[in-house]
PQR file with spaces between the fields and no chain letter, atoms N, CA, C, O and H, PARSE charges and radii, in Angstrom:
ATOM       1  N    LYS     1       0.819   -1.194    0.000 -0.4000 1.5000
ATOM       2  CA   LYS     1       0.000    0.000    0.000 -0.0000 2.0000
ATOM       3  C    LYS     1       0.861    1.255    0.000  0.5500 1.7000
ATOM       4  O    LYS     1       0.492    2.261   -0.607 -0.5500 1.4000
ATOM       5  N    GLU     2       1.995    1.206    0.669 -0.4000 1.5000
ATOM       6  CA   GLU     2       2.851    2.386    0.734 -0.0000 2.0000
ATOM       7  C    GLU     2       3.354    2.807   -0.636  0.5500 1.7000
ATOM       8  O    GLU     2       3.653    3.982   -0.844 -0.5500 1.4000
ATOM       9  H    GLU     2       2.295    0.389    1.162  0.4000 1.0000
ATOM      10  N    THR     3       3.453    1.882   -1.567 -0.4000 1.5000
ATOM      11  CA   THR     3       3.942    2.208   -2.906 -0.0000 2.0000
ATOM      12  C    THR     3       2.806    2.510   -3.865  0.5500 1.7000
ATOM      13  O    THR     3       3.040    2.720   -5.055 -0.5500 1.4000
ATOM      14  H    THR     3       3.209    0.927   -1.398  0.4000 1.0000
ATOM      15  N    GLY     4       1.580    2.534   -3.364 -0.4000 1.5000
ATOM      16  CA   GLY     4       0.442    2.847   -4.221 -0.0000 2.0000
ATOM      17  C    GLY     4      -0.148    1.641   -4.918  0.5500 1.7000
ATOM      18  O    GLY     4      -0.896    1.792   -5.884 -0.5500 1.4000
ATOM      19  H    GLY     4       1.390    2.362   -2.397  0.4000 1.0000
ATOM      20  N    HIS     5       0.174    0.445   -4.447 -0.4000 1.5000
ATOM      21  CA   HIS     5      -0.399   -0.767   -5.015 -0.0000 2.0000
ATOM      22  C    HIS     5      -1.370   -1.369   -4.014  0.5500 1.7000
ATOM      23  O    HIS     5      -1.208   -1.211   -2.804 -0.5500 1.4000
ATOM      24  H    HIS     5       0.781    0.323   -3.662  0.4000 1.0000
ATOM      25  N    GLU     6      -2.359   -2.046   -4.518 -0.4000 1.5000
ATOM      26  CA   GLU     6      -3.363   -2.653   -3.663 -0.0000 2.0000
ATOM      27  C    GLU     6      -3.544   -4.111   -4.064  0.5500 1.7000
ATOM      28  O    GLU     6      -3.726   -4.420   -5.241 -0.5500 1.4000
ATOM      29  H    GLU     6      -2.490   -2.174   -5.501  0.4000 1.0000
ATOM      30  N    LEU     7      -3.493   -4.998   -3.088 -0.4000 1.5000
ATOM      31  CA   LEU     7      -3.741   -6.408   -3.346 -0.0000 2.0000
ATOM      32  C    LEU     7      -5.244   -6.591   -3.485  0.5500 1.7000
ATOM      33  O    LEU     7      -6.005   -6.305   -2.560 -0.5500 1.4000
ATOM      34  H    LEU     7      -3.345   -4.747   -2.132  0.4000 1.0000
ATOM      35  N    MET     8      -5.655   -7.063   -4.634 -0.4000 1.5000
ATOM      36  CA   MET     8      -7.079   -7.251   -4.883 -0.0000 2.0000
ATOM      37  C    MET     8      -7.555   -8.518   -4.177  0.5500 1.7000
ATOM      38  O    MET     8      -6.755   -9.377   -3.806 -0.5500 1.4000
ATOM      39  H    MET     8      -5.037   -7.295   -5.385  0.4000 1.0000
ATOM      40  N    ASN     9      -8.849   -8.616   -4.003 -0.4000 1.5000
ATOM      41  CA   ASN     9      -9.426   -9.766   -3.332 -0.0000 2.0000
ATOM      42  C    ASN     9      -9.676  -10.885   -4.337  0.5500 1.7000
ATOM      43  O    ASN     9     -10.793  -11.384   -4.467 -0.5500 1.4000
ATOM      44  H    ASN     9      -9.499   -7.919   -4.305  0.4000 1.0000
ATOM      45  N    SER    10      -8.627  -11.266   -5.038 -0.4000 1.5000
ATOM      46  CA   SER    10      -8.763  -12.386   -5.965 -0.0000 2.0000
ATOM      47  C    SER    10      -7.435  -13.132   -6.044  0.5500 1.7000
ATOM      48  O    SER    10      -6.524  -12.732   -6.769 -0.5500 1.4000
ATOM      49  H    SER    10      -7.719  -10.860   -4.932  0.4000 1.0000
ATOM      50  N    ILE    11      -7.348  -14.188   -5.310 -0.4000 1.5000
ATOM      51  CA   ILE    11      -6.175  -15.046   -5.344 -0.0000 2.0000
ATOM      52  C    ILE    11      -6.611  -16.345   -6.002  0.5500 1.7000
ATOM      53  O    ILE    11      -7.498  -17.041   -5.508 -0.5500 1.4000
ATOM      54  H    ILE    11      -8.088  -14.513   -4.722  0.4000 1.0000
ATOM      55  N    LYS    12      -5.983  -16.656   -7.110 -0.4000 1.5000
ATOM      56  CA   LYS    12      -6.337  -17.858   -7.851 -0.0000 2.0000
ATOM      57  C    LYS    12      -5.165  -18.832   -7.757  0.5500 1.7000
ATOM      58  O    LYS    12      -4.011  -18.434   -7.917 -0.5500 1.4000
ATOM      59  H    LYS    12      -5.262  -16.091   -7.512  0.4000 1.0000
ATOM      60  N    PHE    13      -5.452  -20.078   -7.505 -0.4000 1.5000
ATOM      61  CA   PHE    13      -4.368  -21.042   -7.406 -0.0000 2.0000
ATOM      62  C    PHE    13      -4.844  -22.440   -7.761  0.5500 1.7000
ATOM      63  O    PHE    13      -6.029  -22.764   -7.672 -0.5500 1.4000
ATOM      64  H    PHE    13      -6.389  -20.401   -7.375  0.4000 1.0000
ATOM      65  N    ASN    14      -3.894  -23.242   -8.158 -0.4000 1.5000
ATOM      66  CA   ASN    14      -4.119  -24.674   -8.255 -0.0000 2.0000
ATOM      67  C    ASN    14      -2.918  -25.330   -7.577  0.5500 1.7000
ATOM      68  O    ASN    14      -2.198  -24.652   -6.845 -0.5500 1.4000
ATOM      69  H    ASN    14      -2.932  -22.979   -8.230  0.4000 1.0000
ATOM      70  N    GLU    15      -2.685  -26.579   -7.786 -0.4000 1.5000
ATOM      71  CA   GLU    15      -1.608  -27.258   -7.075 -0.0000 2.0000
ATOM      72  C    GLU    15      -0.226  -26.751   -7.466  0.5500 1.7000
ATOM      73  O    GLU    15       0.726  -26.925   -6.704 -0.5500 1.4000
ATOM      74  H    GLU    15      -3.270  -27.130   -8.381  0.4000 1.0000
ATOM      75  N    VAL    16      -0.094  -26.131   -8.627 -0.4000 1.5000
ATOM      76  CA   VAL    16       1.222  -25.725   -9.112 -0.0000 2.0000
ATOM      77  C    VAL    16       1.412  -24.213   -9.100  0.5500 1.7000
ATOM      78  O    VAL    16       2.459  -23.725   -8.675 -0.5500 1.4000
ATOM      79  H    VAL    16      -0.867  -25.989   -9.245  0.4000 1.0000
ATOM      80  N    ASP    17       0.421  -23.476   -9.557 -0.4000 1.5000
ATOM      81  CA   ASP    17       0.581  -22.040   -9.780 -0.0000 2.0000
ATOM      82  C    ASP    17      -0.287  -21.204   -8.844  0.5500 1.7000
ATOM      83  O    ASP    17      -1.396  -21.592   -8.477 -0.5500 1.4000
ATOM      84  H    ASP    17      -0.430  -23.872   -9.902  0.4000 1.0000
ATOM      85  N    TRP    18       0.253  -20.043   -8.471 -0.4000 1.5000
ATOM      86  CA   TRP    18      -0.484  -19.051   -7.690 -0.0000 2.0000
ATOM      87  C    TRP    18      -0.475  -17.750   -8.478  0.5500 1.7000
ATOM      88  O    TRP    18       0.540  -17.397   -9.077 -0.5500 1.4000
ATOM      89  H    TRP    18       1.154  -19.728   -8.770  0.4000 1.0000
ATOM      90  N    THR    19      -1.586  -17.039   -8.482 -0.4000 1.5000
ATOM      91  CA   THR    19      -1.663  -15.739   -9.144 -0.0000 2.0000
ATOM      92  C    THR    19      -2.216  -14.717   -8.161  0.5500 1.7000
ATOM      93  O    THR    19      -3.310  -14.898   -7.626 -0.5500 1.4000
ATOM      94  H    THR    19      -2.411  -17.326   -7.995  0.4000 1.0000
ATOM      95  N    LEU    20      -1.469  -13.646   -7.920 -0.4000 1.5000
ATOM      96  CA   LEU    20      -1.941  -12.533   -7.102 -0.0000 2.0000
ATOM      97  C    LEU    20      -2.244  -11.374   -8.030  0.5500 1.7000
ATOM      98  O    LEU    20      -1.429  -11.031   -8.887 -0.5500 1.4000
ATOM      99  H    LEU    20      -0.580  -13.498   -8.354  0.4000 1.0000
ATOM     100  N    VAL    21      -3.407  -10.770   -7.864 -0.4000 1.5000
ATOM     101  CA   VAL    21      -3.803   -9.651   -8.715 -0.0000 2.0000
ATOM     102  C    VAL    21      -3.574   -8.357   -7.938  0.5500 1.7000
ATOM     103  O    VAL    21      -4.123   -8.170   -6.853 -0.5500 1.4000
ATOM     104  H    VAL    21      -4.068  -11.048   -7.168  0.4000 1.0000
ATOM     105  N    VAL    22      -2.756   -7.462   -8.503 -0.4000 1.5000
ATOM     106  CA   VAL    22      -2.427   -6.185   -7.870 -0.0000 2.0000
ATOM     107  C    VAL    22      -2.739   -5.082   -8.858  0.5500 1.7000
ATOM     108  O    VAL    22      -2.439   -5.202  -10.046 -0.5500 1.4000
ATOM     109  H    VAL    22      -2.309   -7.613   -9.385  0.4000 1.0000
ATOM     110  N    LYS    23      -3.340   -4.005   -8.373 -0.4000 1.5000
ATOM     111  CA   LYS    23      -3.611   -2.887   -9.276 -0.0000 2.0000
ATOM     112  C    LYS    23      -2.935   -1.625   -8.746  0.5500 1.7000
ATOM     113  O    LYS    23      -2.766   -1.459   -7.538 -0.5500 1.4000
ATOM     114  H    LYS    23      -3.583   -3.907   -7.408  0.4000 1.0000
ATOM     115  N    LYS    24      -2.558   -0.754   -9.648 -0.4000 1.5000
ATOM     116  CA   LYS    24      -1.941    0.519   -9.296 -0.0000 2.0000
ATOM     117  C    LYS    24      -3.041    1.532   -9.026  0.5500 1.7000
ATOM     118  O    LYS    24      -3.939    1.719   -9.847 -0.5500 1.4000
ATOM     119  H    LYS    24      -2.696   -0.889  -10.629  0.4000 1.0000
ATOM     120  N    LEU    25      -2.967    2.189   -7.868 -0.4000 1.5000
ATOM     121  CA   LEU    25      -3.952    3.199   -7.517 -0.0000 2.0000
ATOM     122  C    LEU    25      -3.482    4.568   -7.988  0.5500 1.7000
ATOM     123  O    LEU    25      -2.280    4.806   -8.100 -0.5500 1.4000
ATOM     124  H    LEU    25      -2.237    2.037   -7.201  0.4000 1.0000
ATOM     125  N    PRO    26      -4.418    5.467   -8.263 -0.5600 1.5000
ATOM     126  CA   PRO    26      -4.021    6.849   -8.546  0.2800 2.0000
ATOM     127  C    PRO    26      -3.295    7.427   -7.324  0.5500 1.7000
ATOM     128  O    PRO    26      -3.577    7.025   -6.196 -0.5500 1.4000
ATOM     129  N    ALA    27      -2.383    8.346   -7.535 -0.4000 1.5000
ATOM     130  CA   ALA    27      -1.544    8.886   -6.459 -0.0000 2.0000
ATOM     131  C    ALA    27      -2.369    9.465   -5.313  0.5500 1.7000
ATOM     132  O    ALA    27      -2.032    9.249   -4.148 -0.5500 1.4000
ATOM     133  H    ALA    27      -2.154    8.672   -8.452  0.4000 1.0000
ATOM     134  N    ASP    28      -3.434   10.190   -5.616 -0.4000 1.5000
ATOM     135  CA   ASP    28      -4.233   10.794   -4.549 -0.0000 2.0000
ATOM     136  C    ASP    28      -4.953    9.741   -3.713  0.5500 1.7000
ATOM     137  O    ASP    28      -5.063    9.885   -2.496 -0.5500 1.4000
ATOM     138  H    ASP    28      -3.707   10.366   -6.562  0.4000 1.0000
ATOM     139  N    GLU    29      -5.439    8.697   -4.349 -0.4000 1.5000
ATOM     140  CA   GLU    29      -6.103    7.610   -3.624 -0.0000 2.0000
ATOM     141  C    GLU    29      -5.095    6.843   -2.777  0.5500 1.7000
ATOM     142  O    GLU    29      -5.396    6.479   -1.640 -0.5500 1.4000
ATOM     143  H    GLU    29      -5.350    8.580   -5.338  0.4000 1.0000
ATOM     144  N    ALA    30      -3.915    6.595   -3.310 -0.4000 1.5000
ATOM     145  CA   ALA    30      -2.870    5.891   -2.559 -0.0000 2.0000
ATOM     146  C    ALA    30      -2.476    6.696   -1.324  0.5500 1.7000
ATOM     147  O    ALA    30      -2.299    6.123   -0.249 -0.5500 1.4000
ATOM     148  H    ALA    30      -3.671    6.890   -4.233  0.4000 1.0000
ATOM     149  N    GLN    31      -2.336    8.010   -1.460 -0.4000 1.5000
ATOM     150  CA   GLN    31      -1.970    8.868   -0.331 -0.0000 2.0000
ATOM     151  C    GLN    31      -3.066    8.858    0.731  0.5500 1.7000
ATOM     152  O    GLN    31      -2.774    8.786    1.925 -0.5500 1.4000
ATOM     153  H    GLN    31      -2.479    8.475   -2.334  0.4000 1.0000
ATOM     154  N    ARG    32      -4.327    8.929    0.302 -0.4000 1.5000
ATOM     155  CA   ARG    32      -5.443    8.915    1.246 -0.0000 2.0000
ATOM     156  C    ARG    32      -5.469    7.612    2.038  0.5500 1.7000
ATOM     157  O    ARG    32      -5.646    7.620    3.256 -0.5500 1.4000
ATOM     158  H    ARG    32      -4.564    8.988   -0.668  0.4000 1.0000
ATOM     159  N    ARG    33      -5.291    6.499    1.339 -0.4000 1.5000
ATOM     160  CA   ARG    33      -5.313    5.193    2.018 -0.0000 2.0000
ATOM     161  C    ARG    33      -4.117    5.031    2.949  0.5500 1.7000
ATOM     162  O    ARG    33      -4.232    4.436    4.021 -0.5500 1.4000
ATOM     163  H    ARG    33      -5.147    6.493    0.350  0.4000 1.0000
ATOM     164  N    LYS    34      -2.969    5.560    2.536 -0.4000 1.5000
ATOM     165  CA   LYS    34      -1.778    5.489    3.384 -0.0000 2.0000
ATOM     166  C    LYS    34      -2.011    6.259    4.678  0.5500 1.7000
ATOM     167  O    LYS    34      -1.675    5.779    5.760 -0.5500 1.4000
ATOM     168  H    LYS    34      -2.875    6.043    1.666  0.4000 1.0000
ATOM     169  N    GLU    35      -2.589    7.455    4.564 -0.4000 1.5000
ATOM     170  CA   GLU    35      -2.868    8.260    5.753 -0.0000 2.0000
ATOM     171  C    GLU    35      -3.871    7.564    6.664  0.5500 1.7000
ATOM     172  O    GLU    35      -3.713    7.582    7.885 -0.5500 1.4000
ATOM     173  H    GLU    35      -2.862    7.845    3.685  0.4000 1.0000
ATOM     174  N    GLU    36      -4.898    6.953    6.087 -0.4000 1.5000
ATOM     175  CA   GLU    36      -5.881    6.226    6.887 -0.0000 2.0000
ATOM     176  C    GLU    36      -5.226    5.049    7.605  0.5500 1.7000
ATOM     177  O    GLU    36      -5.507    4.797    8.776 -0.5500 1.4000
ATOM     178  H    GLU    36      -5.027    6.938    5.095  0.4000 1.0000
ATOM     179  N    TYR    37      -4.357    4.334    6.901 -0.4000 1.5000
ATOM     180  CA   TYR    37      -3.676    3.185    7.499 -0.0000 2.0000
ATOM     181  C    TYR    37      -2.767    3.630    8.640  0.5500 1.7000
ATOM     182  O    TYR    37      -2.773    3.026    9.712 -0.5500 1.4000
ATOM     183  H    TYR    37      -4.129    4.539    5.950  0.4000 1.0000
ATOM     184  N    LEU    38      -1.986    4.686    8.409 -0.4000 1.5000
ATOM     185  CA   LEU    38      -1.080    5.172    9.446 -0.0000 2.0000
ATOM     186  C    LEU    38      -1.852    5.668   10.665  0.5500 1.7000
ATOM     187  O    LEU    38      -1.372    5.552   11.793 -0.5500 1.4000
ATOM     188  H    LEU    38      -1.982    5.177    7.537  0.4000 1.0000
ATOM     189  N    ALA    39      -3.036    6.216   10.446 -0.4000 1.5000
ATOM     190  CA   ALA    39      -3.857    6.685   11.564 -0.0000 2.0000
ATOM     191  C    ALA    39      -4.286    5.516   12.448  0.5500 1.7000
ATOM     192  O    ALA    39      -4.472    5.690   13.652 -0.5500 1.4000
ATOM     193  H    ALA    39      -3.426    6.310    9.530  0.4000 1.0000
ATOM     194  N    THR    40      -4.444    4.339   11.868 -0.4000 1.5000
ATOM     195  CA   THR    40      -4.838    3.178   12.673 -0.0000 2.0000
ATOM     196  C    THR    40      -3.681    2.675   13.526  0.5500 1.7000
ATOM     197  O    THR    40      -3.902    1.970   14.511 -0.5500 1.4000
ATOM     198  H    THR    40      -4.292    4.198   10.890  0.4000 1.0000
ATOM     199  N    LEU    41      -2.447    3.028   13.161 -0.4000 1.5000
ATOM     200  CA   LEU    41      -1.279    2.588   13.916 -0.0000 2.0000
ATOM     201  C    LEU    41      -0.962    3.515   15.077  0.5500 1.7000
ATOM     202  O    LEU    41      -0.259    3.121   16.008 -0.5500 1.4000
ATOM     203  H    LEU    41      -2.268    3.601   12.361  0.4000 1.0000
ATOM     204  N    THR    42      -1.471    4.746   15.037 -0.4000 1.5000
ATOM     205  CA   THR    42      -1.190    5.733   16.068 -0.0000 2.0000
ATOM     206  C    THR    42      -2.197    5.572   17.199  0.5500 1.7000
ATOM     207  O    THR    42      -3.404    5.625   16.967 -0.5500 1.4000
ATOM     208  H    THR    42      -2.041    5.066   14.281  0.4000 1.0000
ATOM     209  N    PRO    43      -1.705    5.376   18.430 -0.5600 1.5000
ATOM     210  CA   PRO    43      -2.646    5.233   19.545  0.2800 2.0000
ATOM     211  C    PRO    43      -3.451    6.514   19.740  0.5500 1.7000
ATOM     212  O    PRO    43      -2.918    7.619   19.637 -0.5500 1.4000
ATOM     213  N    SER    44      -4.705    6.354   20.015 -0.4000 1.5000
ATOM     214  CA   SER    44      -5.590    7.499   20.209 -0.0000 2.0000
ATOM     215  C    SER    44      -5.445    8.036   21.624  0.5500 1.7000
ATOM     216  O    SER    44      -5.515    7.273   22.587 -0.5500 1.4000
ATOM     217  H    SER    44      -5.138    5.456   20.098  0.4000 1.0000
ATOM     218  N    THR    45      -5.244    9.348   21.757 -0.4000 1.5000
ATOM     219  CA   THR    45      -5.135    9.958   23.085 -0.0000 2.0000
ATOM     220  C    THR    45      -6.509   10.102   23.729  0.5500 1.7000
ATOM     221  O    THR    45      -6.605   10.251   24.947 -0.5500 1.4000
ATOM     222  H    THR    45      -5.188    9.967   20.974  0.4000 1.0000
ATOM     223  N    GLU    46      -7.577   10.060   22.926 -0.4000 1.5000
ATOM     224  CA   GLU    46      -8.924   10.181   23.472 -0.0000 2.0000
ATOM     225  C    GLU    46      -9.284    8.974   24.328  0.5500 1.7000
ATOM     226  O    GLU    46     -10.017    9.110   25.308 -0.5500 1.4000
ATOM     227  H    GLU    46      -7.498    9.939   21.936  0.4000 1.0000
ATOM     228  N    GLU    47      -8.782    7.797   23.974 -0.4000 1.5000
ATOM     229  CA   GLU    47      -9.105    6.588   24.720 -0.0000 2.0000
ATOM     230  C    GLU    47      -8.473    6.606   26.105  0.5500 1.7000
ATOM     231  O    GLU    47      -9.011    6.012   27.039 -0.5500 1.4000
ATOM     232  H    GLU    47      -8.187    7.686   23.178  0.4000 1.0000
ATOM     233  N    GLU    48      -7.324    7.287   26.249 -0.4000 1.5000
ATOM     234  CA   GLU    48      -6.622    7.318   27.527 -0.0000 2.0000
ATOM     235  C    GLU    48      -7.260    8.296   28.496  0.5500 1.7000
ATOM     236  O    GLU    48      -7.099    8.143   29.707 -0.5500 1.4000
ATOM     237  H    GLU    48      -6.887    7.770   25.490  0.4000 1.0000
ATOM     238  N    ALA    49      -7.976    9.293   28.006 -0.4000 1.5000
ATOM     239  CA   ALA    49      -8.548   10.338   28.866 -0.0000 2.0000
ATOM     240  C    ALA    49      -9.785    9.855   29.596  0.5500 1.7000
ATOM     241  O    ALA    49     -10.387   10.611   30.359 -0.5500 1.4000
ATOM     242  H    ALA    49      -8.107    9.417   27.022  0.4000 1.0000
């Protein structure tokens, strides 16, 4: 996600081969998702109060 790629919800496999589908996000969407993800890693000060 940090590089602007998103793992799609489609993993196809058989006994020999695995295929992961990844798509490139537009820069603004990638930045928005990165900020949202980083916000989930930061402890909330509201919960401590």
